[in-house]
DSSP file (Angstrom, degrees, kcal/mol; ACC not computed):
  #  RESIDUE AA STRUCTURE BP1 BP2  ACC     N-H-->O    O-->H-N    N-H-->O    O-->H-N    TCO  KAPPA ALPHA  PHI   PSI    X-CA   Y-CA   Z-CA
    1    1 A Q              0   0    0      0, 0.0    26,-2.6     0, 0.0     2,-0.4   0.000 360.0 360.0 360.0 152.3   87.3  114.4  110.6
    2    2 A V  E     -A   26   0A   0     24,-0.2     2,-0.4    25,-0.1    24,-0.2  -0.941 360.0-153.5-118.3 136.2   87.0  113.2  107.0
    3    3 A Q  E     -A   25   0A   0     22,-2.5    22,-2.1    -2,-0.4     2,-0.4  -0.909  11.4-165.7-108.4 138.1   85.6  115.2  104.1
    4    4 A L  E     -A   24   0A   0    104,-0.5     2,-0.4    -2,-0.4   106,-0.4  -0.978   6.6-172.0-126.6 134.5   84.1  113.4  101.1
    5    5 A V  E     -A   23   0A   0     18,-1.9    18,-2.6    -2,-0.4     2,-0.2  -0.979   9.5-158.8-129.5 119.9   83.4  114.9   97.6
    6    6 A E  E     +A   22   0A   0     -2,-0.4     2,-0.3    16,-0.2    16,-0.2  -0.624  16.5 164.8 -93.6 153.9   81.4  112.9   95.0
    7    7 A S  E     +A   21   0A   0     14,-1.9    14,-2.9    -2,-0.2   105,-0.1  -0.971  40.0  68.1-155.2 165.0   81.4  113.5   91.3
    8    8 A G        +     0   0    0     -2,-0.3    11,-0.3     1,-0.2   104,-0.0   0.387  58.6 136.3 106.8  -3.1   80.4  111.7   88.1
    9    9 A G        +     0   0    0     12,-0.1     2,-0.3     9,-0.1    -1,-0.2  -0.146  20.4 125.5 -69.2 172.9   76.7  111.6   88.3
   10   10 A G  E     -d  114   0B   0    103,-1.0   105,-2.7   102,-0.1     2,-0.5  -0.988  56.4 -63.1 166.8-165.7   74.5  112.3   85.3
   11   11 A Q  E     +d  115   0B   0     -2,-0.3     2,-0.3   103,-0.2   105,-0.2  -0.955  49.0 162.5-117.7 130.8   71.7  111.1   83.1
   12   12 A V  E     -d  116   0B   0    103,-2.5   105,-2.6    -2,-0.5     2,-0.2  -0.919  36.3-106.7-138.4 163.9   72.0  108.0   80.9
   13   13 A Q  E >   -d  117   0B   0     -2,-0.3     3,-2.2   103,-0.2    72,-0.2  -0.557  54.8 -77.2 -86.4 158.6   69.7  105.7   79.1
   14   14 A A  T 3  S+     0   0    0    103,-2.6    72,-0.2     1,-0.3    -1,-0.1  -0.276 121.9  30.7 -54.8 136.9   69.1  102.1   80.3
   15   15 A G  T 3  S+     0   0    0     70,-3.1    69,-0.6     1,-0.3    -1,-0.3   0.266  98.1 117.2  93.9 -10.9   72.0   99.9   79.5
   16   16 A G    <   -     0   0    0     -3,-2.2    69,-2.4    69,-0.2     2,-0.3  -0.096  56.0-124.8 -82.9-175.8   74.5  102.8   79.7
   17   17 A S        +     0   0    0     66,-0.2     2,-0.3    67,-0.2    66,-0.2  -0.935  21.0 178.1-134.0 152.1   77.4  103.3   82.1
   18   18 A L  E     - B   0  82A   0     64,-2.1    64,-3.2    -2,-0.3     2,-0.5  -0.981  16.8-146.1-145.9 153.8   78.7  105.9   84.6
   19   19 A R  E     - B   0  81A   0    -11,-0.3     2,-0.3    -2,-0.3    62,-0.2  -0.986  13.8-159.6-124.2 123.8   81.6  106.1   86.9
   20   20 A L  E     - B   0  80A   0     60,-2.5    60,-2.3    -2,-0.5     2,-0.4  -0.757   5.2-156.0 -98.4 146.6   81.3  107.9   90.2
   21   21 A S  E     -AB   7  79A   0    -14,-2.9   -14,-1.9    -2,-0.3     2,-0.4  -0.950   8.4-166.5-123.1 144.2   84.2  109.2   92.2
   22   22 A C  E     -AB   6  78A   0     56,-2.0    56,-2.3    -2,-0.4     2,-0.5  -0.932   9.6-165.1-130.8 107.1   84.6  109.9   95.9
   23   23 A A  E     -AB   5  77A   0    -18,-2.6   -18,-1.9    -2,-0.4     2,-0.3  -0.818   7.9-157.3 -96.7 126.0   87.6  111.9   96.9
   24   24 A A  E     +A    4   0A   0     52,-3.0     2,-0.3    -2,-0.5   -20,-0.2  -0.761  15.6 169.7-103.4 147.9   88.5  111.9  100.6
   25   25 A S  E     +A    3   0A   0    -22,-2.1   -22,-2.5    -2,-0.3     2,-0.4  -0.923  43.1  39.5-145.7 171.5   90.5  114.5  102.5
   26   26 A G  E    S+A    2   0A   0     -2,-0.3     2,-2.2   -24,-0.2     3,-0.3  -0.734 119.1   5.2  89.3-137.3   91.3  115.3  106.1
   27   27 A R  S >  S+     0   0    0    -26,-2.6     3,-1.8    -2,-0.4     4,-0.2  -0.413  75.0 155.1 -82.9  64.2   92.0  112.4  108.5
   28   28 A T  G >   +     0   0    0     -2,-2.2     3,-1.7     1,-0.3    -1,-0.2   0.738  61.3  71.9 -67.4 -22.1   91.8  109.8  105.7
   29   29 A F  G 3  S+     0   0    0      1,-0.3    -1,-0.3    -3,-0.3    -2,-0.1   0.638  90.1  62.4 -68.9 -11.5   94.0  107.4  107.7
   30   30 A T  G <  S+     0   0    0     -3,-1.8    70,-2.5   -29,-0.1     2,-0.4   0.513  78.8 109.1 -88.6  -5.4   91.1  106.9  110.1
   31   31 A I  E <   +E   99   0B   0     -3,-1.7    68,-0.3    68,-0.2     3,-0.1  -0.579  35.2 170.7 -78.6 128.1   88.9  105.4  107.3
   32   32 A Y  E    S+     0   0B   0     66,-3.3    21,-2.1    -2,-0.4     2,-0.4   0.809  70.3   9.2 -96.7 -44.7   88.2  101.7  107.6
   33   33 A T  E     -EF  98  52B   0     65,-1.8    65,-3.3    19,-0.2     2,-0.4  -0.997  59.2-156.2-140.2 141.4   85.6  101.3  104.9
   34   34 A T  E     -EF  97  51B   0     17,-2.7    17,-2.6    -2,-0.4     2,-0.3  -0.968  21.6-175.1-116.0 135.0   84.2  103.5  102.2
   35   35 A G  E     -EF  96  50B   0     61,-2.8    61,-2.9    -2,-0.4     2,-0.5  -0.912  23.9-136.9-131.4 156.3   80.8  102.8  100.8
   36   36 A W  E     -EF  95  49B   0     13,-3.2    12,-3.1    -2,-0.3    13,-1.6  -0.955  26.3-178.6-109.5 129.2   78.4  104.0   98.1
   37   37 A F  E     -EF  94  47B   0     57,-3.1    57,-2.5    -2,-0.5     2,-0.4  -0.833   8.9-156.7-118.4 158.3   74.8  104.4   99.1
   38   38 A R  E     -EF  93  46B   0      8,-2.3     8,-2.7    -2,-0.3     2,-0.4  -0.989   3.9-164.0-136.7 152.3   71.8  105.5   97.0
   39   39 A Q  E     -E   92   0B   0     53,-2.0    53,-2.5    -2,-0.4     6,-0.2  -0.957   4.9-164.0-137.4 116.8   68.5  107.0   97.9
   40   40 A A    >   -     0   0    0      4,-0.4     3,-2.5    -2,-0.4    51,-0.1  -0.638  46.3 -76.2 -92.5 156.4   65.5  107.1   95.6
   41   41 A P  T 3  S+     0   0    0      0, 0.0    -1,-0.1     0, 0.0     3,-0.1  -0.275 120.0   8.5 -54.9 129.5   62.6  109.4   96.2
   42   42 A G  T 3  S+     0   0    0      1,-0.3     2,-0.3    -3,-0.1    -3,-0.0   0.409 112.7 102.5  81.6  -2.9   60.4  108.1   99.0
   43   43 A N  S <  S-     0   0    0     -3,-2.5    -1,-0.3     1,-0.1     2,-0.1  -0.724  73.8-107.8-111.7 161.5   62.9  105.4   99.8
   44   44 A E        -     0   0    0     -2,-0.3    -4,-0.4     1,-0.1     2,-0.3  -0.451  45.9 -90.6 -79.0 159.4   65.5  104.9  102.6
   45   45 A R        -     0   0    0     -6,-0.2     2,-0.4    -2,-0.1    -6,-0.2  -0.546  49.9-164.0 -69.5 132.4   69.1  105.2  101.9
   46   46 A E  E     -F   38   0B   0     -8,-2.7    -8,-2.3    -2,-0.3     2,-0.5  -0.927  22.4-113.7-124.2 146.5   70.6  101.8  101.0
   47   47 A L  E     +F   37   0B   0     -2,-0.4   -10,-0.3   -10,-0.2     3,-0.1  -0.645  31.5 175.4 -77.8 125.5   74.1  100.5  100.8
   48   48 A V  E     -     0   0B   0    -12,-3.1    12,-2.7    -2,-0.5     2,-0.3   0.845  63.8 -16.0 -95.7 -46.7   75.1   99.7   97.2
   49   49 A A  E     -FG  36  59B   0    -13,-1.6   -13,-3.2    10,-0.2    -1,-0.4  -0.986  56.6-166.3-159.7 151.3   78.7   98.7   97.6
   50   50 A G  E     -FG  35  58B   0      8,-2.1     8,-2.3    -2,-0.3     2,-0.4  -0.985   1.9-164.9-142.1 153.2   81.5   99.0  100.1
   51   51 A I  E     -FG  34  57B   0    -17,-2.6   -17,-2.7    -2,-0.3     6,-0.2  -0.995  14.7-138.7-141.0 132.9   85.3   98.5  100.1
   52   52 A T  E >   -F   33   0B   0      4,-2.4     3,-1.6    -2,-0.4   -19,-0.2  -0.313  34.4-103.4 -81.5 170.5   87.6   98.2  103.1
   53   53 A N  T 3  S+     0   0    0    -21,-2.1   -20,-0.1     1,-0.3    -1,-0.1   0.660 124.4  57.4 -69.4 -12.6   91.0   99.9  103.2
   54   54 A G  T 3  S-     0   0    0    -22,-0.3    -1,-0.3     2,-0.1   -21,-0.1   0.485 123.4-104.6 -91.7  -4.6   92.4   96.4  102.5
   55   55 A G    <   +     0   0    0     -3,-1.6     2,-0.3     1,-0.3    -2,-0.1   0.396  68.9 146.8 101.2  -3.2   90.4   96.1   99.2
   56   56 A G        -     0   0    0     -5,-0.0    -4,-2.4     1,-0.0     2,-0.3  -0.526  31.1-160.6 -71.0 130.0   87.7   93.7  100.3
   57   57 A A  E     -G   51   0B   0     -2,-0.3     2,-0.3    -6,-0.2    -6,-0.2  -0.857  15.1-173.3-118.4 146.8   84.5   94.6   98.5
   58   58 A T  E     -G   50   0B   0     -8,-2.3    -8,-2.1    -2,-0.3     2,-0.3  -0.961   8.2-164.2-132.9 153.5   80.8   93.8   99.1
   59   59 A Y  E     -G   49   0B   0     -2,-0.3   -10,-0.2   -10,-0.2     2,-0.2  -0.966  25.9-109.5-137.4 149.6   77.8   94.5   97.0
   60   60 A A    >>  -     0   0    0    -12,-2.7     3,-1.7    -2,-0.3     4,-0.9  -0.516  37.9-117.1 -68.8 148.1   74.0   94.7   97.3
   61   61 A D  G >4 S+     0   0    0      1,-0.3     3,-0.5     2,-0.2    -1,-0.1   0.838 111.7  64.1 -57.6 -33.1   72.4   91.8   95.4
   62   62 A S  G 34 S+     0   0    0      1,-0.2    -1,-0.3     3,-0.0   -14,-0.1   0.673 111.2  34.3 -68.6 -16.4   70.7   94.2   93.1
   63   63 A V  G X> S+     0   0    0     -3,-1.7     4,-2.3   -15,-0.2     3,-2.3   0.455  81.8 127.8-118.0  -3.3   74.0   95.4   91.6
   64   64 A K  T << S+     0   0    0     -4,-0.9     4,-0.1    -3,-0.5    -3,-0.0  -0.308  80.9  16.4 -58.9 134.6   76.2   92.3   91.7
   65   65 A G  T 34 S+     0   0    0      2,-0.4    -1,-0.3     1,-0.1     3,-0.1   0.282 125.9  58.8  86.5 -11.3   77.7   91.7   88.3
   66   66 A R  T <4 S+     0   0    0     -3,-2.3    17,-2.0     1,-0.2     2,-0.3   0.695  98.4  52.6-116.4 -35.8   76.9   95.2   87.1
   67   67 A F  E  <  -C   82   0A   0     -4,-2.3    -2,-0.4    15,-0.2     2,-0.4  -0.796  59.0-167.7-107.6 147.1   78.7   97.5   89.5
   68   68 A T  E     -C   81   0A   0     13,-2.5    13,-3.2    -2,-0.3     2,-0.4  -0.994   4.3-160.7-133.8 128.6   82.4   97.5   90.6
   69   69 A I  E     +C   80   0A   0     -2,-0.4     2,-0.3    11,-0.2    11,-0.2  -0.899  23.1 156.1-106.1 136.7   83.8   99.4   93.5
   70   70 A Y  E     -C   79   0A   0      9,-1.8     9,-3.2    -2,-0.4     2,-0.3  -0.962  25.2-136.6-153.0 167.9   87.6  100.0   93.6
   71   71 A R  E     -C   78   0A   0     -2,-0.3     2,-0.5     7,-0.2     7,-0.2  -0.933  10.5-152.3-134.4 152.8   90.0  102.4   95.2
   72   72 A D  E >>> -C   77   0A   0      5,-2.9     5,-1.8    -2,-0.3     3,-1.0  -0.921  15.1-170.8-119.2  99.3   93.1  104.4   94.3
   73   73 A N  G >45S+     0   0    0     -2,-0.5     3,-0.6     1,-0.3    -1,-0.1   0.823  82.4  61.3 -64.9 -31.1   95.0  104.8   97.6
   74   74 A A  G 345S+     0   0    0      1,-0.2    -1,-0.3    -3,-0.1    -2,-0.0   0.801 114.8  34.9 -65.3 -27.3   97.5  107.2   96.2
   75   75 A K  G <45S-     0   0    0     -3,-1.0    -1,-0.2     2,-0.2   -51,-0.2   0.403 103.6-127.6-104.6  -0.1   94.6  109.6   95.4
   76   76 A D  T <<5 +     0   0    0     -4,-0.6   -52,-3.0    -3,-0.6     2,-0.4   0.910  66.3 135.9  51.3  43.7   92.5  108.7   98.4
   77   77 A T  E   < -BC  23  72A   0     -5,-1.8    -5,-2.9   -54,-0.2     2,-0.4  -0.969  43.8-160.3-128.5 137.7   89.7  108.1   96.0
   78   78 A V  E     -BC  22  71A   0    -56,-2.3   -56,-2.0    -2,-0.4     2,-0.3  -0.954  14.9-158.2-115.5 136.4   87.1  105.4   95.7
   79   79 A Y  E     -BC  21  70A   0     -9,-3.2    -9,-1.8    -2,-0.4     2,-0.5  -0.812  12.5-156.2-114.5 152.1   85.2  104.7   92.4
   80   80 A L  E     -BC  20  69A   0    -60,-2.3   -60,-2.5    -2,-0.3     2,-0.6  -0.927  10.9-161.2-127.1 107.5   82.0  103.1   91.6
   81   81 A E  E     -BC  19  68A   0    -13,-3.2   -13,-2.5    -2,-0.5     2,-0.5  -0.787  10.4-166.8 -88.5 121.8   81.9  101.8   88.0
   82   82 A M  E     +BC  18  67A   0    -64,-3.2   -64,-2.1    -2,-0.6     2,-0.3  -0.944  10.0 174.7-118.6 116.8   78.2  101.2   87.0
   83   83 A N        +     0   0    0    -17,-2.0   -66,-0.2    -2,-0.5   -67,-0.2  -0.777  59.8  21.1-117.6 162.3   77.4   99.3   83.9
   84   84 A N  S    S-     0   0    0    -69,-0.6    -1,-0.2    -2,-0.3   -67,-0.2   0.917  85.0-158.9  47.9  51.3   74.2   98.0   82.4
   85   85 A L        -     0   0    0    -69,-2.4   -70,-3.1    -3,-0.2   -69,-0.2  -0.263   7.7-157.4 -65.7 146.8   72.3  100.7   84.3
   86   86 A K    >   -     0   0    0    -72,-0.2     3,-2.4   -71,-0.1     4,-0.2  -0.848  31.0-109.5-121.3 156.8   68.6  100.2   84.9
   87   87 A P  G >  S+     0   0    0      0, 0.0     3,-1.7     0, 0.0    29,-0.4   0.836 117.4  63.2 -55.0 -32.5   65.8  102.8   85.7
   88   88 A E  G 3  S+     0   0    0      1,-0.3   -48,-0.0   -48,-0.0    -3,-0.0   0.563  88.9  69.8 -72.7  -5.7   65.6  101.4   89.2
   89   89 A D  G <  S+     0   0    0     -3,-2.4    -1,-0.3    27,-0.0    25,-0.1   0.523  74.6 119.3 -82.6  -6.0   69.3  102.5   89.7
   90   90 A T    <   +     0   0    0     -3,-1.7     2,-0.3    -4,-0.2    25,-0.2  -0.321  39.7  88.5 -62.9 138.9   68.0  106.1   89.7
   91   91 A G  E    S- H   0 114B   0     23,-2.6    23,-2.7   -51,-0.1     2,-0.6  -0.934  80.7 -60.0 161.5 179.7   68.7  108.1   92.8
   92   92 A V  E     -EH  39 113B   0    -53,-2.5   -53,-2.0    -2,-0.3     2,-0.5  -0.838  49.7-147.5 -90.9 126.6   71.1  110.3   94.7
   93   93 A Y  E     -EH  38 112B   0     19,-3.3    19,-2.0    -2,-0.6     2,-0.4  -0.838  14.6-167.5-100.5 127.7   74.3  108.5   95.3
   94   94 A Y  E     -E   37   0B   0    -57,-2.5   -57,-3.1    -2,-0.5     2,-0.5  -0.900  14.8-141.0-115.8 141.3   76.2  109.3   98.5
   95   95 A C  E     -E   36   0B   0     -2,-0.4    14,-2.1   -59,-0.2     2,-0.3  -0.860  24.7-173.0 -96.3 135.1   79.7  108.4   99.5
   96   96 A G  E     -EI  35 108B   0    -61,-2.9   -61,-2.8    -2,-0.5     2,-0.4  -0.953  13.5-150.1-129.2 149.4   80.2  107.4  103.1
   97   97 A A  E     -EI  34 107B   0     10,-2.2     9,-2.1    -2,-0.3    10,-1.1  -0.974   2.9-155.8-122.6 134.9   83.2  106.6  105.2
   98   98 A Y  E     -E   33   0B   0    -65,-3.3   -66,-3.3    -2,-0.4   -65,-1.8  -0.934  21.0-158.1-109.1 112.9   83.3  104.3  108.2
   99   99 A T  E >   -E   31   0B   0     -2,-0.6     3,-2.1     5,-0.4   -68,-0.2  -0.578  28.9 -84.6 -97.9 157.8   86.1  105.2  110.5
  100  100 A Y  T 3  S+     0   0    0    -70,-2.5    -1,-0.1     1,-0.3     3,-0.1  -0.294 115.6  23.8 -56.9 135.5   87.8  103.1  113.1
  101  101 A G  T 3  S+     0   0    0      1,-0.4    -1,-0.3    -3,-0.1     2,-0.2   0.310  98.4 114.2  90.3  -8.9   86.0  103.1  116.4
  102  102 A S    <   -     0   0    0     -3,-2.1    -1,-0.4     1,-0.1     3,-0.1  -0.556  61.8-144.2 -92.2 160.5   82.6  103.9  114.8
  103  103 A S  S    S-     0   0    0     -2,-0.2     2,-0.3     1,-0.1    -1,-0.1   0.568  81.1  -3.8 -97.8 -11.5   79.6  101.6  114.7
  104  104 A W  S    S-     0   0    0     -5,-0.1    -5,-0.4    -7,-0.1    -1,-0.1  -0.931 104.8 -45.3-162.1-179.6   78.5  102.8  111.3
  105  105 A Y        +     0   0    0     -2,-0.3    -7,-0.3    -7,-0.2     3,-0.1  -0.386  52.0 172.3 -60.6 129.5   79.3  105.2  108.5
  106  106 A D        +     0   0    0     -9,-2.1     2,-0.4     1,-0.1    -8,-0.2   0.290  54.6  61.7-129.5   8.1   79.9  108.6  110.2
  107  107 A N  E     -I   97   0B   0    -10,-1.1   -10,-2.2  -106,-0.1     2,-0.3  -0.999  62.9-174.6-136.9 138.3   81.1  110.8  107.4
  108  108 A W  E     -I   96   0B   0     -2,-0.4  -104,-0.5   -12,-0.2   -12,-0.2  -0.960  18.5-137.2-136.4 147.5   79.1  111.7  104.3
  109  109 A G        -     0   0    0    -14,-2.1  -104,-0.2    -2,-0.3     3,-0.1  -0.293  38.3-101.9 -86.3-176.8   79.5  113.5  101.0
  110  110 A Q        -     0   0    0   -106,-0.4  -105,-0.1     1,-0.1   -16,-0.1   0.622  62.0-117.3 -86.2 -13.9   76.9  115.8   99.5
  111  111 A G        -     0   0    0    -16,-0.1     2,-0.4     1,-0.0   -17,-0.2   0.094  16.5-127.3  94.5 152.3   75.6  113.3   97.0
  112  112 A T  E     - H   0  93B   0    -19,-2.0   -19,-3.3  -105,-0.1     2,-0.3  -0.999  23.2-119.4-138.7 137.7   75.4  113.2   93.2
  113  113 A Q  E     - H   0  92B   0     -2,-0.4  -103,-1.0   -21,-0.2     2,-0.5  -0.577  23.5-172.4 -83.3 133.0   72.3  112.5   91.1
  114  114 A V  E     -dH  10  91B   0    -23,-2.7   -23,-2.6    -2,-0.3     2,-0.5  -0.994   4.6-176.4-122.0 124.9   72.1  109.5   88.8
  115  115 A T  E     -d   11   0B   0   -105,-2.7  -103,-2.5    -2,-0.5     2,-0.5  -0.982   5.7-169.9-125.6 124.1   69.1  109.3   86.5
  116  116 A V  E     -d   12   0B   0     -2,-0.5     2,-0.3   -29,-0.4  -103,-0.2  -0.955   9.9-159.1-115.7 119.9   68.6  106.3   84.2
  117  117 A S  E      d   13   0B   0   -105,-2.6  -103,-2.6    -2,-0.5    -2,-0.0  -0.710 360.0 360.0 -99.9 149.4   65.8  106.7   81.6
  118  118 A S              0   0    0     -2,-0.3    -1,-0.1  -105,-0.2  -105,-0.1   0.451 360.0 360.0 -89.2 360.0   64.1  103.8   79.9
């Protein structure tokens, strides 16, 4: 099993920046992909960005050019650098891990709140 702990959320004004961190522990060698999801009130959880253990990254169209996902393998930590934030980026951001043999993300952190004011 993998444990995930997010940090770095907060409140910023539109145009500002935040960096989220997702620290993994436990059976981290089983992780194939780590992703950041967000969920706004009344909306479903959506995938914002993901990165494989080889470093390949994907992004939702809504965040391309503004968000960057990267990893520090020595620290078992994945980061989400968020720039030029917009009010529509507001939500609870969750870190998820997709382990080998799974069909989808099967490990989750507790979430961290990001609020962007206009």
